[in-house]
Rosetta silent file (secondary structure, phi, psi, omega in degrees, C-alpha in Angstrom):
SEQUENCE: MASDTPTLSSDASVNGAVVMADISGSTPLYERAGNEAAAAAINARIALMRDAVARYEGTFVSAKGDDVLCWFENPSQAVEAAYAMAAMKDDAGLTVHAGAQWGRFVQHSGDIFGACVNEAARLCSLAKSGEIVIGESLYNALPATSRGGLVEMSAVRLKGVETQMRIFSRQVETPGANPNRTVIGEVLYHQTQRPQVLVDAHFAYDGSVWKLETSRPLSVGRSPSNVISIGAMTISREHGTITMNDGLVEFTDHSSSGTYIVLADGQEISVFRRSVALNGQGSISLGAPHGSSAETIVQFRISSGST
SCORE:     score description
SCORE:     0.000 S_00000001
   1 L     0.000  127.181  178.006 -246.136 -111.170 -185.446 S_00000001
   2 L   -88.946  156.490 -175.101 -247.669 -113.465 -188.029 S_00000001
   3 L   -96.596  -14.537 -176.419 -251.393 -113.571 -188.539 S_00000001
   4 L  -109.957  142.478  177.813 -251.819 -117.277 -189.306 S_00000001
   5 L   -80.895  124.411  178.903 -251.426 -120.167 -186.919 S_00000001
   6 L   -68.803  160.744 -174.485 -248.818 -122.664 -188.176 S_00000001
   7 L  -113.779   18.927 -178.950 -249.825 -126.322 -188.434 S_00000001
   8 L   -72.565  137.370 -175.673 -246.546 -127.969 -187.416 S_00000001
   9 L   -69.084  -18.750 -177.838 -247.024 -130.853 -184.995 S_00000001
  10 L   -84.382   -0.918 -179.018 -244.026 -129.747 -182.872 S_00000001
  11 L   -66.152  147.605  177.373 -245.690 -126.487 -181.823 S_00000001
  12 E  -101.923  125.966  179.450 -246.309 -125.958 -178.113 S_00000001
  13 E   -91.692  132.758 -174.067 -249.805 -124.840 -177.113 S_00000001
  14 E  -132.278  145.923  172.726 -249.959 -122.381 -174.207 S_00000001
  15 E  -109.442  125.080 -177.977 -252.728 -120.680 -172.261 S_00000001
  16 E  -173.835 -172.533  179.968 -251.913 -117.159 -171.135 S_00000001
  17 E  -104.418  122.585 -179.950 -252.322 -113.401 -171.487 S_00000001
  18 E   -99.039  133.770  178.489 -250.878 -111.819 -174.628 S_00000001
  19 E  -122.164  127.916  170.458 -249.865 -108.140 -174.574 S_00000001
  20 E  -113.728  120.900  178.249 -249.121 -106.011 -177.629 S_00000001
  21 E  -118.325  137.068 -174.243 -247.653 -102.581 -176.806 S_00000001
  22 E  -125.087  134.251  177.690 -247.011  -99.945 -179.450 S_00000001
  23 E   -88.640  129.943  175.272 -244.802  -96.859 -179.288 S_00000001
  24 E  -111.037  154.221  177.092 -246.272  -93.669 -180.759 S_00000001
  25 L    97.813    5.045 -176.979 -244.453  -90.491 -181.661 S_00000001
  26 H   -73.142  -37.792 -177.793 -241.500  -92.038 -183.463 S_00000001
  27 H   -61.728  -51.702  177.065 -242.144  -90.412 -186.858 S_00000001
  28 H   -64.860  -27.843  177.917 -242.063  -86.792 -185.614 S_00000001
  29 H   -66.259  -41.772  176.788 -239.115  -87.715 -183.410 S_00000001
  30 H   -60.510  -41.211 -178.810 -237.112  -88.855 -186.450 S_00000001
  31 H   -70.027  -34.420 -174.971 -237.969  -85.603 -188.204 S_00000001
  32 H   -84.275  -41.608 -171.620 -237.172  -83.483 -185.163 S_00000001
  33 H  -105.516  -14.637 -176.669 -234.100  -85.191 -183.717 S_00000001
  34 L    94.431  162.935 -172.281 -232.593  -87.048 -186.661 S_00000001
  35 H   -61.543  -49.491 -173.887 -232.157  -90.759 -187.313 S_00000001
  36 H   -66.101  -45.818 -178.868 -229.469  -91.608 -184.777 S_00000001
  37 H   -66.993  -40.373 -179.936 -230.970  -89.747 -181.834 S_00000001
  38 H   -66.172  -45.082  179.238 -234.488  -91.003 -182.589 S_00000001
  39 H   -60.914  -39.286  178.964 -233.352  -94.613 -182.967 S_00000001
  40 H   -64.575  -41.339  179.681 -231.465  -94.370 -179.677 S_00000001
  41 H   -66.218  -41.273 -179.808 -234.543  -93.010 -177.875 S_00000001
  42 H   -67.626  -42.724  177.769 -236.806  -95.703 -179.308 S_00000001
  43 H   -63.299  -36.369  177.197 -234.337  -98.470 -178.452 S_00000001
  44 H   -65.270  -39.861  177.985 -234.070  -97.079 -174.922 S_00000001
  45 H   -65.797  -42.655  178.933 -237.863  -97.159 -174.589 S_00000001
  46 H   -62.033  -38.586  177.968 -238.019 -100.752 -175.865 S_00000001
  47 H   -62.262  -40.843  177.556 -235.351 -101.720 -173.337 S_00000001
  48 H   -66.311  -38.424  178.163 -237.474 -100.227 -170.531 S_00000001
  49 H   -65.662  -38.917  177.782 -240.544 -102.049 -171.822 S_00000001
  50 H   -64.345  -38.907  176.140 -238.568 -105.269 -171.894 S_00000001
  51 H   -62.347  -39.031  178.902 -237.526 -104.652 -168.282 S_00000001
  52 H   -64.390  -39.377  176.945 -241.193 -104.199 -167.350 S_00000001
  53 H   -59.658  -46.511  179.870 -242.053 -107.544 -168.935 S_00000001
  54 H   -65.666  -39.098 -178.024 -239.334 -109.238 -166.886 S_00000001
  55 H   -62.238  -33.081  179.199 -240.343 -107.402 -163.705 S_00000001
  56 L  -100.845   22.374  171.203 -243.854 -108.802 -163.975 S_00000001
  57 L    60.535   38.948  176.801 -242.560 -112.291 -164.822 S_00000001
  58 L   -98.291  176.224  177.575 -243.621 -112.251 -168.440 S_00000001
  59 E  -111.685  116.505  177.013 -242.039 -113.707 -171.565 S_00000001
  60 E   -76.798  128.052 -177.537 -240.703 -111.205 -174.091 S_00000001
  61 E  -100.222  -55.045 -175.644 -241.397 -112.462 -177.618 S_00000001
  62 E  -165.040  161.230  170.095 -240.273 -109.773 -180.046 S_00000001
  63 E  -130.161  109.548 -177.969 -239.880 -106.101 -180.858 S_00000001
  64 E  -119.329  112.902 -174.822 -240.726 -105.364 -184.486 S_00000001
  65 L    66.655 -121.792  179.201 -240.593 -101.736 -185.479 S_00000001
  66 L  -100.286    4.509 -176.622 -242.387  -99.863 -182.700 S_00000001
  67 E   -98.418  140.395  172.863 -244.355 -102.903 -181.457 S_00000001
  68 E  -118.819  128.871  179.954 -243.489 -105.069 -178.456 S_00000001
  69 E  -116.732  131.923 -179.609 -245.105 -108.511 -178.131 S_00000001
  70 E  -153.282  170.373  177.538 -245.042 -110.492 -174.894 S_00000001
  71 E  -147.189  161.944 -173.392 -247.135 -112.917 -172.847 S_00000001
  72 E  -139.715  142.889  173.616 -247.799 -113.809 -169.203 S_00000001
  73 L   -75.776  -32.302 -176.629 -249.017 -116.841 -167.307 S_00000001
  74 L   -98.637  120.682 -176.911 -250.615 -114.597 -164.690 S_00000001
  75 H   -64.448  -36.678  179.813 -253.421 -112.342 -166.004 S_00000001
  76 H   -64.787  -41.234  179.040 -252.966 -109.721 -163.258 S_00000001
  77 H   -67.048  -31.295  176.769 -249.274 -109.370 -164.017 S_00000001
  78 H   -63.729  -44.994 -179.546 -250.101 -108.951 -167.713 S_00000001
  79 H   -66.266  -42.316 -179.559 -252.391 -106.002 -166.977 S_00000001
  80 H   -66.707  -37.626  177.951 -249.906 -104.404 -164.583 S_00000001
  81 H   -66.389  -42.974  178.631 -247.064 -104.796 -167.085 S_00000001
  82 H   -61.558  -42.341  179.712 -249.165 -103.279 -169.878 S_00000001
  83 H   -66.704  -40.480  178.745 -250.086 -100.359 -167.633 S_00000001
  84 H   -60.449  -39.186  178.266 -246.465  -99.869 -166.571 S_00000001
  85 H   -68.489  -40.919 -179.492 -245.424  -99.640 -170.214 S_00000001
  86 H   -67.579  -26.187 -176.359 -248.240  -97.196 -171.031 S_00000001
  87 L   -86.632   -5.159 -178.167 -247.288  -95.014 -168.054 S_00000001
  88 L   -65.704  142.194  179.577 -243.653  -94.582 -169.116 S_00000001
  89 L  -131.890  151.766  174.215 -242.550  -91.020 -169.824 S_00000001
  90 L  -152.485 -179.872 -179.594 -239.441  -89.468 -171.332 S_00000001
  91 L   -89.187   -0.874 -176.339 -238.215  -86.215 -172.834 S_00000001
  92 L   -88.280   -8.330 -179.308 -238.385  -87.538 -176.399 S_00000001
  93 L    83.608   12.691  178.842 -242.173  -87.260 -176.671 S_00000001
  94 L   -82.219  141.300  175.872 -242.691  -91.005 -177.069 S_00000001
  95 E  -130.132  165.194 -177.631 -245.878  -92.562 -175.714 S_00000001
  96 E  -131.495  139.552  168.158 -247.150  -96.132 -175.446 S_00000001
  97 E  -130.030  155.061 -171.920 -250.560  -97.742 -175.838 S_00000001
  98 E  -144.103  153.403  172.620 -251.315 -101.434 -175.369 S_00000001
  99 E  -128.257  148.227 -177.191 -253.868 -104.165 -175.963 S_00000001
 100 E  -147.034  146.125  179.482 -254.142 -107.465 -174.117 S_00000001
 101 E  -149.831  152.244 -179.816 -256.201 -110.635 -174.327 S_00000001
 102 E  -105.329  139.801  177.236 -256.361 -114.027 -172.617 S_00000001
 103 E   167.627 -172.199  179.869 -256.534 -117.306 -174.487 S_00000001
 104 E   -97.350  137.295  179.637 -254.713 -120.264 -175.988 S_00000001
 105 E  -142.767  173.586 -175.909 -251.943 -119.705 -178.495 S_00000001
 106 E  -114.884  134.872  172.546 -249.104 -121.584 -180.160 S_00000001
 107 E   -98.357  131.033  179.700 -245.374 -121.065 -179.660 S_00000001
 108 E  -155.966  125.547  175.293 -243.210 -121.751 -182.687 S_00000001
 109 L    52.243   42.664  176.551 -239.679 -120.683 -183.661 S_00000001
 110 L    79.459    5.249  179.829 -239.542 -117.937 -181.068 S_00000001
 111 E  -123.758  170.478  176.613 -242.894 -116.415 -182.047 S_00000001
 112 E  -127.312  148.049 -174.255 -246.484 -116.885 -180.897 S_00000001
 113 E  -140.831  147.775  175.994 -249.599 -117.387 -183.012 S_00000001
 114 L   148.553  170.622 -176.503 -253.326 -117.628 -182.406 S_00000001
 115 H   -60.875  -41.051 -176.868 -256.642 -115.833 -182.191 S_00000001
 116 H   -70.715  -25.754  174.961 -255.842 -114.134 -178.882 S_00000001
 117 H   -66.945  -45.901  177.746 -252.558 -112.821 -180.337 S_00000001
 118 H   -63.002  -39.963 -179.846 -254.468 -111.234 -183.215 S_00000001
 119 H   -66.535  -38.830  177.444 -257.075 -109.866 -180.816 S_00000001
 120 H   -60.726  -40.465  178.986 -254.395 -108.305 -178.588 S_00000001
 121 H   -64.848  -40.671 -178.590 -252.972 -106.518 -181.643 S_00000001
 122 H   -73.467  -33.192  174.777 -256.395 -105.205 -182.650 S_00000001
 123 H   -67.513  -34.960  176.022 -257.180 -104.095 -179.109 S_00000001
 124 H   -60.983  -39.175 -179.351 -253.858 -102.255 -179.109 S_00000001
 125 H   -67.972  -21.753  177.220 -254.974 -100.372 -182.218 S_00000001
 126 H   -80.634  -23.375 -175.339 -258.102  -99.216 -180.330 S_00000001
 127 L   -76.692  147.117  174.119 -256.087  -97.800 -177.440 S_00000001
 128 L   -99.230  174.720 -177.716 -254.929  -94.205 -177.400 S_00000001
 129 L   -56.056  134.046  179.504 -251.661  -92.923 -175.978 S_00000001
 130 L    73.215   26.381 -177.797 -251.291  -93.764 -172.323 S_00000001
 131 E  -136.905  146.424  169.028 -254.106  -96.317 -172.392 S_00000001
 132 E  -116.377  141.956  176.670 -254.471 -100.085 -172.253 S_00000001
 133 E  -124.174  125.308 -178.481 -257.494 -101.884 -173.702 S_00000001
 134 E  -118.706  153.157 -179.260 -258.158 -105.479 -172.687 S_00000001
 135 E   -84.903  167.714 -176.094 -260.589 -108.059 -174.005 S_00000001
 136 H   -61.004  -38.827 -178.691 -263.421 -109.755 -172.165 S_00000001
 137 H   -62.441  -41.462  177.875 -261.573 -113.062 -171.764 S_00000001
 138 H   -68.738  -41.327  178.171 -258.696 -111.381 -169.959 S_00000001
 139 H   -58.978  -43.590 -179.544 -261.059 -109.324 -167.816 S_00000001
 140 H   -66.617  -27.733  179.631 -262.896 -112.482 -166.788 S_00000001
 141 H   -78.514  -14.246 -178.492 -259.582 -114.151 -165.917 S_00000001
 142 L   -79.793  139.207  169.091 -258.680 -111.329 -163.520 S_00000001
 143 L   -68.416  158.382 -177.483 -259.500 -111.576 -159.811 S_00000001
 144 H   -56.649  -32.219 -178.065 -261.719 -108.788 -158.514 S_00000001
 145 H   -70.259  -14.215 -178.520 -258.739 -107.198 -156.760 S_00000001
 146 H  -103.993    7.152 -177.472 -256.990 -106.673 -160.138 S_00000001
 147 L   -96.916    3.718 -179.753 -259.880 -104.943 -161.883 S_00000001
 148 L   -62.318  135.678  179.288 -259.332 -101.545 -160.293 S_00000001
 149 L    85.798  -11.383  179.376 -259.130  -98.700 -162.764 S_00000001
 150 L   -85.814  128.081 -178.515 -260.625 -100.742 -165.602 S_00000001
 151 E  -117.241  131.595 -179.685 -263.671  -99.121 -167.187 S_00000001
 152 E   -73.213  133.777  175.261 -266.001 -100.970 -169.533 S_00000001
 153 L  -101.434  179.327  175.419 -266.310  -99.483 -173.012 S_00000001
 154 L   -66.859  146.930  177.425 -268.957 -100.247 -175.614 S_00000001
 155 L   -63.181  145.411 -179.310 -268.792 -103.741 -177.057 S_00000001
 156 E  -128.241  158.565  172.731 -266.941 -103.967 -180.361 S_00000001
 157 L  -110.734  105.523 -178.623 -266.723 -106.448 -183.203 S_00000001
 158 L   -74.480  152.949  177.624 -263.049 -106.960 -183.993 S_00000001
 159 L   -58.246  128.700  179.634 -261.933 -107.861 -187.497 S_00000001
 160 L    87.283   -3.229  179.550 -262.120 -111.617 -187.942 S_00000001
 161 L  -112.097  125.125 -172.537 -264.350 -112.084 -184.881 S_00000001
 162 L   -73.215  -35.673 -175.621 -267.995 -112.907 -185.587 S_00000001
 163 L  -104.984  159.330  177.110 -269.494 -111.784 -182.289 S_00000001
 164 L   -70.685  150.073 -178.515 -269.191 -108.552 -180.358 S_00000001
 165 E  -122.641  134.440  171.293 -266.677 -108.460 -177.528 S_00000001
 166 L   -73.030  136.867  178.474 -266.838 -106.538 -174.285 S_00000001
 167 E  -130.519  157.128 -173.786 -263.689 -104.488 -173.822 S_00000001
 168 E  -134.806  145.757 -174.154 -262.246 -102.582 -170.886 S_00000001
 169 E  -125.365  145.571  170.369 -259.935  -99.595 -170.673 S_00000001
 170 E  -134.759  125.368 -174.141 -257.474  -98.227 -168.148 S_00000001
 171 E  -112.848  144.198  172.968 -255.940  -94.829 -168.837 S_00000001
 172 L   -86.870  128.913  178.745 -252.854  -93.115 -167.521 S_00000001
 173 L   -71.378  125.285 -179.962 -253.610  -89.583 -166.391 S_00000001
 174 L  -124.079   98.748  179.318 -251.512  -87.156 -168.452 S_00000001
 175 L   -67.039  156.207  177.150 -251.739  -83.537 -167.279 S_00000001
 176 L   105.816 -164.634 -174.528 -251.169  -80.726 -169.734 S_00000001
 177 L   -68.647  151.742  178.147 -252.096  -80.161 -173.331 S_00000001
 178 L   -82.939  116.092 -179.256 -253.869  -82.785 -175.387 S_00000001
 179 L   -78.858  -11.592 -174.939 -251.461  -84.168 -178.035 S_00000001
 180 L  -100.286   55.478 -175.570 -254.289  -85.925 -179.862 S_00000001
 181 E  -108.563  128.714  172.971 -255.897  -82.834 -181.361 S_00000001
 182 E  -111.445  133.061 -176.601 -257.211  -82.618 -184.887 S_00000001
 183 E  -105.901  129.063  179.184 -258.185  -79.167 -186.135 S_00000001
 184 L  -118.501  118.509  171.581 -261.054  -78.740 -188.572 S_00000001
 185 L    69.702   17.477 -179.186 -261.618  -75.437 -190.304 S_00000001
 186 L  -154.085  144.362  173.872 -259.583  -73.357 -187.873 S_00000001
 187 L   -93.811  132.310  176.522 -255.957  -72.434 -187.236 S_00000001
 188 L   -87.360  120.730  178.187 -254.827  -72.831 -183.630 S_00000001
 189 L   -99.648  156.358  172.899 -252.839  -69.793 -182.524 S_00000001
 190 L   -61.195  145.767 -172.932 -250.600  -69.546 -179.499 S_00000001
 191 H   -55.967  -35.969 -178.229 -252.621  -68.251 -176.581 S_00000001
 192 H   -71.512  -14.081 -179.038 -250.698  -64.961 -176.434 S_00000001
 193 H   -95.864  -10.869 -174.426 -251.584  -64.311 -180.088 S_00000001
 194 L   -88.473  129.414  172.127 -255.321  -64.907 -179.719 S_00000001
 195 L   -71.338  164.505  175.140 -257.621  -61.949 -179.108 S_00000001
 196 L   -66.224  129.813 -173.541 -260.439  -62.382 -176.639 S_00000001
 197 E  -116.033  132.743  174.198 -263.151  -64.276 -178.469 S_00000001
 198 E  -100.983  121.548 -173.378 -266.888  -64.240 -177.809 S_00000001
 199 E  -120.033  135.393  174.140 -268.460  -67.542 -178.885 S_00000001
 200 E  -117.791  106.754 -173.633 -272.099  -68.487 -179.261 S_00000001
 201 E  -123.967  123.553  179.921 -272.317  -72.283 -179.591 S_00000001
 202 E  -125.320  141.376  179.763 -275.546  -74.282 -179.740 S_00000001
 203 E  -127.629  133.059 -173.242 -276.051  -78.039 -180.091 S_00000001
 204 E  -126.349  139.589  174.628 -279.405  -79.597 -180.991 S_00000001
 205 E  -152.611  129.823  172.927 -280.803  -83.126 -180.811 S_00000001
 206 L    52.020   42.945  175.569 -284.341  -84.467 -181.013 S_00000001
 207 L    86.942   -7.804  178.533 -285.962  -81.069 -180.550 S_00000001
 208 E  -104.453  148.818 -178.752 -283.805  -79.986 -177.604 S_00000001
 209 E  -128.496  135.145  177.835 -281.089  -77.317 -177.765 S_00000001
 210 E  -119.759  134.048  174.226 -278.109  -76.851 -175.449 S_00000001
 211 E   -95.993  127.885 -178.715 -275.962  -73.731 -175.246 S_00000001
 212 L   -81.829  132.290  176.023 -272.304  -74.469 -174.567 S_00000001
 213 E  -125.437  152.567 -177.653 -270.615  -72.502 -171.800 S_00000001
 214 L   -56.562  -38.918 -175.300 -266.985  -72.531 -170.695 S_00000001
 215 L   -85.383   -4.866 -175.126 -267.877  -73.741 -167.209 S_00000001
 216 E  -135.886   87.058  175.839 -270.329  -76.426 -168.361 S_00000001
 217 L   -62.612  156.783  177.025 -269.075  -79.006 -170.891 S_00000001
 218 E  -106.727  116.762  175.286 -271.647  -81.102 -172.733 S_00000001
 219 E   -90.218  143.224 -176.865 -271.215  -84.866 -172.409 S_00000001
 220 E  -130.654  133.460  178.103 -272.694  -87.037 -175.156 S_00000001
 221 E   169.694 -175.065 -176.342 -273.382  -90.767 -175.071 S_00000001
 222 L   -79.393  -25.868 -179.089 -275.722  -93.667 -174.464 S_00000001
 223 L   -67.058  138.202  178.845 -275.692  -93.406 -170.678 S_00000001
 224 L   -62.120  -17.119 -178.938 -278.650  -91.448 -169.220 S_00000001
 225 L   -74.641  -11.349  179.366 -276.145  -89.495 -167.101 S_00000001
 226 L   -72.292  151.554  174.911 -274.934  -87.598 -170.184 S_00000001
 227 L   -62.024  -47.509  174.431 -276.164  -84.081 -170.876 S_00000001
 228 E  -107.316  100.385 -176.393 -277.062  -85.222 -174.396 S_00000001
 229 E  -100.537  125.386 -178.117 -278.221  -88.806 -173.976 S_00000001
 230 L  -127.876  124.527 -169.243 -278.848  -90.877 -177.118 S_00000001
 231 L   -83.427    3.486 -176.917 -280.035  -94.465 -176.762 S_00000001
 232 L   -64.263  137.466 -175.967 -278.658  -95.982 -179.975 S_00000001
 233 L   -71.572  -15.698  178.021 -276.635  -99.150 -179.322 S_00000001
 234 L   -77.924   -7.070 -176.750 -273.919  -98.103 -181.771 S_00000001
 235 L   -99.358  139.503  177.337 -273.015  -95.256 -179.410 S_00000001
 236 L   -70.458  157.377  179.968 -270.650  -95.676 -176.447 S_00000001
 237 L   -59.140  -46.032  175.757 -271.910  -95.033 -172.950 S_00000001
 238 L  -118.555   79.859 -167.513 -269.580  -92.054 -172.616 S_00000001
 239 L   -74.885  -43.001 -176.862 -269.077  -91.329 -176.296 S_00000001
 240 E  -165.332  172.068  179.753 -267.666  -87.803 -176.293 S_00000001
 241 E  -135.280  137.571  176.950 -267.381  -84.411 -174.650 S_00000001
 242 E  -109.849  124.386 -176.203 -267.945  -80.917 -176.061 S_00000001
 243 E  -130.756  162.429  174.555 -265.922  -78.169 -174.376 S_00000001
 244 E  -135.822  129.592  179.838 -265.112  -74.498 -174.845 S_00000001
 245 E  -147.149  124.722  179.106 -261.884  -72.857 -173.752 S_00000001
 246 L    53.632   39.528  177.941 -260.476  -69.460 -174.776 S_00000001
 247 L    81.465    1.859 -179.202 -263.000  -69.218 -177.603 S_00000001
 248 E  -104.370  122.828  177.231 -262.180  -72.668 -178.987 S_00000001
 249 E   -97.846  127.473 -177.989 -264.984  -75.223 -179.211 S_00000001
 250 E  -128.683  143.111  167.723 -263.809  -78.841 -179.258 S_00000001
 251 E  -109.342  127.523  178.797 -265.418  -82.241 -179.554 S_00000001
 252 E  -114.154  122.313  179.512 -263.384  -85.059 -177.974 S_00000001
 253 E   -87.369  126.735  176.448 -264.183  -88.650 -178.934 S_00000001
 254 L  -112.754    6.984 -163.080 -263.800  -91.226 -176.132 S_00000001
 255 L   -85.842  175.696  172.978 -265.634  -94.024 -177.906 S_00000001
 256 L  -102.304   -1.892 -177.170 -264.853  -97.448 -179.306 S_00000001
 257 L  -121.068   -8.960  175.994 -266.772  -96.788 -182.545 S_00000001
 258 L    88.482  171.608 -179.044 -265.666  -93.296 -183.566 S_00000001
 259 E  -137.773  149.450 -177.508 -267.409  -90.072 -184.536 S_00000001
 260 E  -125.094  125.745 -175.747 -268.051  -88.423 -187.905 S_00000001
 261 E  -110.614  131.176  173.734 -268.072  -84.647 -188.343 S_00000001
 262 E  -120.178  127.337  177.049 -269.676  -82.792 -191.279 S_00000001
 263 L   -98.138 -176.558 -174.577 -269.115  -79.065 -191.754 S_00000001
 264 L   -61.764  -27.141 -179.353 -271.013  -76.588 -193.955 S_00000001
 265 L   -78.709   -2.463  176.454 -268.987  -77.588 -197.024 S_00000001
 266 L    88.196   -4.041 -179.847 -270.345  -81.137 -196.759 S_00000001
 267 L   -74.417  132.023  177.413 -267.000  -82.826 -196.107 S_00000001
 268 E  -102.276  129.793 -179.761 -267.198  -85.689 -193.610 S_00000001
 269 E  -122.141  130.741  179.419 -264.194  -86.312 -191.364 S_00000001
 270 E   -89.059  143.002 -178.005 -263.859  -89.349 -189.110 S_00000001
 271 E  -132.888  129.833  178.438 -262.524  -88.917 -185.585 S_00000001
 272 L  -138.084  117.380  179.802 -261.412  -91.695 -183.241 S_00000001
 273 L    54.854   38.675 -179.174 -259.991  -91.031 -179.786 S_00000001
 274 L  -138.202  168.238  173.972 -259.057  -87.504 -180.830 S_00000001
 275 E  -107.685  142.957  176.449 -260.210  -83.926 -180.319 S_00000001
 276 E  -126.821  142.649  175.096 -261.479  -81.730 -183.133 S_00000001
 277 E   -89.116  130.598 -176.574 -261.979  -77.977 -183.180 S_00000001
 278 E  -110.663  145.013  168.819 -265.443  -77.007 -184.441 S_00000001
 279 L  -154.504  169.606  179.551 -266.729  -73.818 -185.998 S_00000001
 280 E    71.539 -144.922 -176.952 -269.501  -72.694 -188.279 S_00000001
 281 E  -124.305  138.986 -179.954 -272.470  -74.935 -188.833 S_00000001
 282 E  -177.285 -157.213 -176.687 -272.517  -78.706 -189.192 S_00000001
 283 E  -147.845  155.622 -179.541 -273.375  -82.017 -187.584 S_00000001
 284 E  -121.723  119.109  177.246 -271.850  -84.758 -185.452 S_00000001
 285 E  -105.663  121.995 -173.373 -272.782  -88.388 -186.155 S_00000001
 286 E   -94.011  122.647  172.355 -271.939  -90.708 -183.271 S_00000001
 287 L    84.849  -13.363 -178.023 -270.768  -94.254 -183.933 S_00000001
 288 L  -160.092  153.444  178.871 -271.518  -94.364 -187.661 S_00000001
 289 L   -61.610  160.070  174.512 -271.139  -92.191 -190.761 S_00000001
 290 L   -58.323  142.078 -178.690 -273.851  -89.744 -191.744 S_00000001
 291 L    98.425  -15.992  179.558 -276.651  -91.489 -193.595 S_00000001
 292 L   -77.613  -43.718 -178.815 -276.537  -94.605 -191.417 S_00000001
 293 L  -160.664  125.646 -179.462 -279.061  -93.416 -188.845 S_00000001
 294 H   -68.240  -22.679 -175.286 -280.670  -90.031 -188.202 S_00000001
 295 H   -75.444   -6.089  179.992 -281.042  -90.825 -184.494 S_00000001
 296 H  -103.931    9.135 -171.153 -277.274  -90.575 -183.921 S_00000001
 297 E  -105.886  127.915  174.633 -276.811  -87.057 -185.314 S_00000001
 298 E  -109.074  127.574  177.961 -276.294  -83.896 -183.244 S_00000001
 299 E   -89.565  146.807  174.978 -276.505  -80.563 -185.101 S_00000001
 300 E  -135.780  152.937  175.504 -274.313  -77.629 -184.128 S_00000001
 301 E  -140.868  119.701 -175.368 -274.121  -73.911 -184.880 S_00000001
 302 E  -128.282  126.174  175.400 -271.143  -71.880 -183.718 S_00000001
 303 E  -129.312  149.350 -176.626 -270.559  -68.184 -184.312 S_00000001
 304 E  -145.197  159.872  176.111 -267.820  -65.991 -182.891 S_00000001
 305 E  -151.338  154.594 -177.140 -266.556  -62.442 -182.747 S_00000001
 306 E  -100.800  154.692  175.363 -263.490  -60.704 -181.306 S_00000001
 307 L  -110.653    0.000    0.000 -263.275  -57.930 -178.766 S_00000001
């Protein structure tokens, strides 16, 4: 996919829904299975994605690397095709995430170009495995009957776009372990190797303190329904969740703007659509790095001991 719109007079201008779908998990697959087996699995997945495009009456444009680009005249079929691709499963560990947007674009030499093509690619980069993220223009083009399962996220300002855009997400439910886990300051052991751990975890914001318990996760975000509700506009409505399981305390980012974690050593680590294991003492800045705004920072203190 090229980033610039060509200026040739013979180009055909089209109005439709552009979908960019990206395969994740190919790098570890190459390392684990070898070049030939990994390439075969990826090509098989692309073939299935191509079938999904045809099934929902779309136009397949290209497959470059792990990306599939396609477009649809019907906005509902675009969303269903994107979801079908994101919901695909196999034994190779490959997953798909997708972005989609509605607008006018140009067809030229077998490729498509335009602002909505670029926006679909950037929305794809916001999506996590098993998720589709669509832009406001596509959402508005959908009939009410096709909006089921779509949840509004915080507005974002995409690169190259001057104004903020409302975006919407639909996620595929994936039971089992979370593959999107980042570990900070702790080694994750297999459950049978871990001793029983007693954890004392406290989180503080604006003079209030919450004690984390296994049976009661702490939700954090702009919505008043969250346990820790913070009204800053840079924070997503449902920004993140703090959980404890088998002595492991985790923060999971669900946001469109990311989260920044600082531990006792002062190192700041950015987290986007991932889970991080927390320990010791530190702080969580929602939506912006530390130093941007004190009103977005949650302090934590976690201590543990074995039995």
